[in-house]
N, C-alpha and C positions, 0 to 999 in steps of 0.2 A: 374271831375278835381279839384272839390272843396275837395273831398275826400283826393286826392293826397296830396293837399297842406296843408290840417289840419294834415296828416300823417306825412309831412315833418316838420311841425312846432313843432309837440310835439316830434319828434327825435331830432330835436335841441335843444328844451328847455331841454330834458332829457340830453344831451349830456354837456349842458350848467351847469345844475343841477350837473352833476358827478364831473364836472371840479371844480366848487366852492366846491363842497364837498370834493375833494381831495386837494384843497387849505387849507380849514379849518383844515383837518386832518393834513397836514403838519406842518402848524404854530403850531397846539397844540402840535404836537409831538416835535418841537424844545422847546416849553416853557417846556413840562414835562421833556423832557431829560436835559433841563437846571436846572430845580427844583430838579430831582434827582441827578444830578451831585453836585450840591451844597451841598445838604444832606449826600452824600457818600463820597466826598473828600472836606470837609470843610477847611483842611489845605494843600490842593492842587491846589488851585484856579489858580495858575499861571500855570498849566499845562492845566486846561480848557480853560483858555483865549489864551494860546498859540494855543490849536486846533480849537478854534473859528478864530483865525487869519488865520491860514491855510487853514481852512474851506472855507475861503473868496478867498484866493488864486486858490485853486482846482475848486471852482465855476466859478472864472475868466476863467480859463483853460477850462473848460467845454464850456463855449461859443465860444471859437474859434475851439477847437478840436472837442468836441462833437458834437455841433451844426453845426458848418461851415466846419469840416474836416480839418482843417489846422493843419499840423504836426509842433509840436513845442516842442523843448527841453531848451528853454530859459526864459519861463514864469516868473522865479524869477526875472529877469530885472525889470519887473513891479512892483512886491512887494517889491523889494529892494528900488527901486526910492521913493515909497510912503512912506517906512520908514524912509530913509533918508532926505527927503523933510520934513516930520514931526519933524524928530530930529534937523536938520539945522534950521528950523523956531525958534524951542525953545532956542537952545543952541546959536546961533549966533545972532539972531534977537529978541529975548525975547518975542517971540510969544507962549506963555505957556497955553493959553486958550484950553483944549481938543478939543472942535468943530472946533477951527479954526485950530489946527494943523490936525485934520482929513480933513478938506477941503484942507489943503495945499498936503497931502497925496492924495487925489484924483485928484486934478490938475496935479500933477507931473506924477502920475500912468498914466493918460489919454495921458499925453504929451510922456511918453516913450511909451506907446502903439501905439501912431501915429507913432513915429520913428520906431518901430520894425516892424510895420504893413507895412509900405511903402517899407523896406526891405526885410522883409522875403516872402510877397506876389509877389515878382518878380520872385519866383522861383516854383517848384511844387515837391512833393515827398521827394525823399531823398535829394536834394539841399535845400529844405527847412528847414530840419533838420540841415544840415550842417550852415546855414545861423543863425538858432537860437542859436546853439552852440556856433559860433563865437560872436554874439551879447551879450551872458551872460559873456563870458570871456572878452570882451571889456568892459563893464559895470563895471565889478569886478575889473579889472586893472585901469579903471578912478577911481573909489571909493579910490582904494588902494593908487594911486599917489596923488591924491587931499586931502592929510593927513591934511592941513591946514584947511579944511572944514568939512572933515569926519572922521578925528582920525587916518585913514589908518588901519594898522592891529592892532592896539590898540582899536580900535572900537570908535564911538562916544558916549561921556558921557556927563554929565551936562544938560541933559534933564529933567526938573522937572515941570510937567504939573501942573497947578492950579486946585483946587478942582472944580469938575463938578458943574456948576450952582452956584459956590461959597460957597458950602456946604458939597459936597461929596469929600472927600480927595483920593487920589491915595496913600494908606498905603501899608505897608509890606504884610497885609493880602490879599491884592488883590480883597476885595469884590467890590470896586468900578469899578476898571477895568473889573471885571468879568461880572458885571450887566450890564456896557456900551458895553461890546463886544456882549453881547446876544441881546441888543436893535439893535445894528449895524446889525447884523447877520439877525435879522427879517425884519428889514426895506430892506436891500439888498435883501433877498429870495422873500419880496413881489413883489419888484419892478422888480426883474428877472422874476418873475413868469407871470407877464403882458407882459413883453417884449418878452418871448419866444412863446406866444400866440399871440402874434400881428402879422399885415401882414409883418412887417420887419423881424421878427423871423421865421415867414413861409418861407420868401424870402432866408433867410440864410440856412435853411433845404433844401429848394430846390436846391440851390447851392452846397450843399454836395452831393445831390443826382445824379443831372445832370446839370453842370454848361453850357453846350451848349444849353440846352432847354432855361434855364433862360435868355440868351443871346438874343435869336431867339425871345423871348417875348419882348425884347426891355429894360431889366434892364441891369445894369453893375454889375456882381459879384465883380469885384475888390473895387469898392466904396462901395459896401455894406460890405465887408469883412474888409474893413479898418475902416468902423465905427463901427464895432462889435469890431474890436481890441482896439480903442479908448475906448469903453465900458468895455471892460474887462480889460482894463489898470486902469480905474477908480475904478472898484472893487476890483481889486488887491491892488490899492493903498490904499483903507480903510482898507484892511488886514495889510499891512505895518504900517499904520500909528497907528492902535490898539496895534501892536507888539512894536513899539517904545514908546508909552504912557505906556503900561503896565510894559514893563522890564527897560524903562528908560536908554536904551543904545542901539546903533545900530551897530552893526558888519558887517563884511565882508561878514559872512556865510549867511546873507539874499539876496546875491547876487551870491550865488554859484551855480554851476552847479548840486551839489548833490541837492540843495533843489528844483530845476527844475525838477530833474529826479524823485524825491520823490513824488512829487506833481503829476506828470502824473501816476506812480504807484498807488496812492491813488484814482485817478479818474477811471482807469481800474479796480481797487478792488471792487469799489462802482458800477461802470456800466457808460458808457459814454453816453452822449445823454439825461440826466437825471439830475436835479438839487436835486434830493433826492438821488441819486445815488452818487453823488460828495460828499455830507453831510455824507452820511453811509461810504463811503470809508475812508473818513479822519479820521471820529471817530474811526472805528475799526482798522486803522492801526496804528494810534498813541497811541491807548489805549493798544493794543497788544505789541507794540514796547516798551512802557514804562514799562509794566508788564514782559515781557520776559526778557528785560536789566537788570530789579532788580533781576529776581530769577536766570538769568543764565549770569552772566557779560561776560563770556569767549565763549559761543556758541549761543548767543541770535540772532545773523545775521543767523545762520543755521535755526533756528526756523521761522524767518520771512521770509527766502527763500522758506520754506517748504510751509507756508500759502499760499502764493504768486502762487507756482506752482499748489497746490491743487484747488485754485479758477479759475486759466486760464484753467486747465484741466478739472474740473467738473461744473463749472459755467462760462462760456464763457462771458456771458453778465454781468458779474460781481454780487456782493451779492445782491443788491437791483434789478438790472435788471431781474435776474433769479428768485427771490423770486416773483416779479411783474408778470412776464410771467407764473409762476405756479400758482398763483392766479387766474389770469384772465382766464387761460386754465380751472381751476377747474368750474369757474362761467359760462364759456360759457357752459360747458357739463351739467350743472345743467338745464340752458335754453334751 
């Protein structure tokens, strides 16, 4: 009996060590990628900051789609809500501190997540998709009509964030915005790693696999999913606020259906149900899109489509998911 308990303790400790090791590798990979990006693209930091902002949106989408199994094509509503909240706070209320603007984005994104969650979770499957599409159009039209606050189709301008900590200005070079975005991404990534491994995160995974069993155990799937939607909205709000702070303008494109669809494509490209997959898909898609659109302005959509078809056919788990499965399989064969 003692031998069995000792064996289980050793196995648990080994799993925890592997998990911590993966977390440290992930954090190190983000820092290394950020440093490499800074060195390779010193004159295009605006693109890298944009990638970080969209990566936060894709991470938030992964929480509800990858971990909870909720079908949605309207997640940009949460991203745009955070962007407009930060922009309105600065342009109309004089709240120009970057940290306070980010907080405004988090709060408004969480509220938008609560509203969307309460509506979308009333249905399942295809009706969920229809509700999510309807919501993104409603958010878009509301922002367009409330032009006195949002600027309508002209966009919300007049956003001038103060220097970060009173020292680091958000200048045209985008260095402060880029470093600020990297720090936000690291903080969110670390928090989400704790979240998805927590009992709540495991509950959400169980809801995705078998909601009836979760109900039989006495838990409420709907309440858990609404909580996750609120958390997802807060994460998307961080991305929206970062986008508003870095570009100093908020347009209706942040609430577009195209933005929602592309974020889902990025998630599938990297691999659902994995934070690393969400980051991988975002970076690969946006860099590939930027490169091919510059190389061939007339046929770049064809190249993007060919890439997506190839990934879906030959790497159905996504780029990161397929690579991780391959490495795991090779390690198991060696042992």
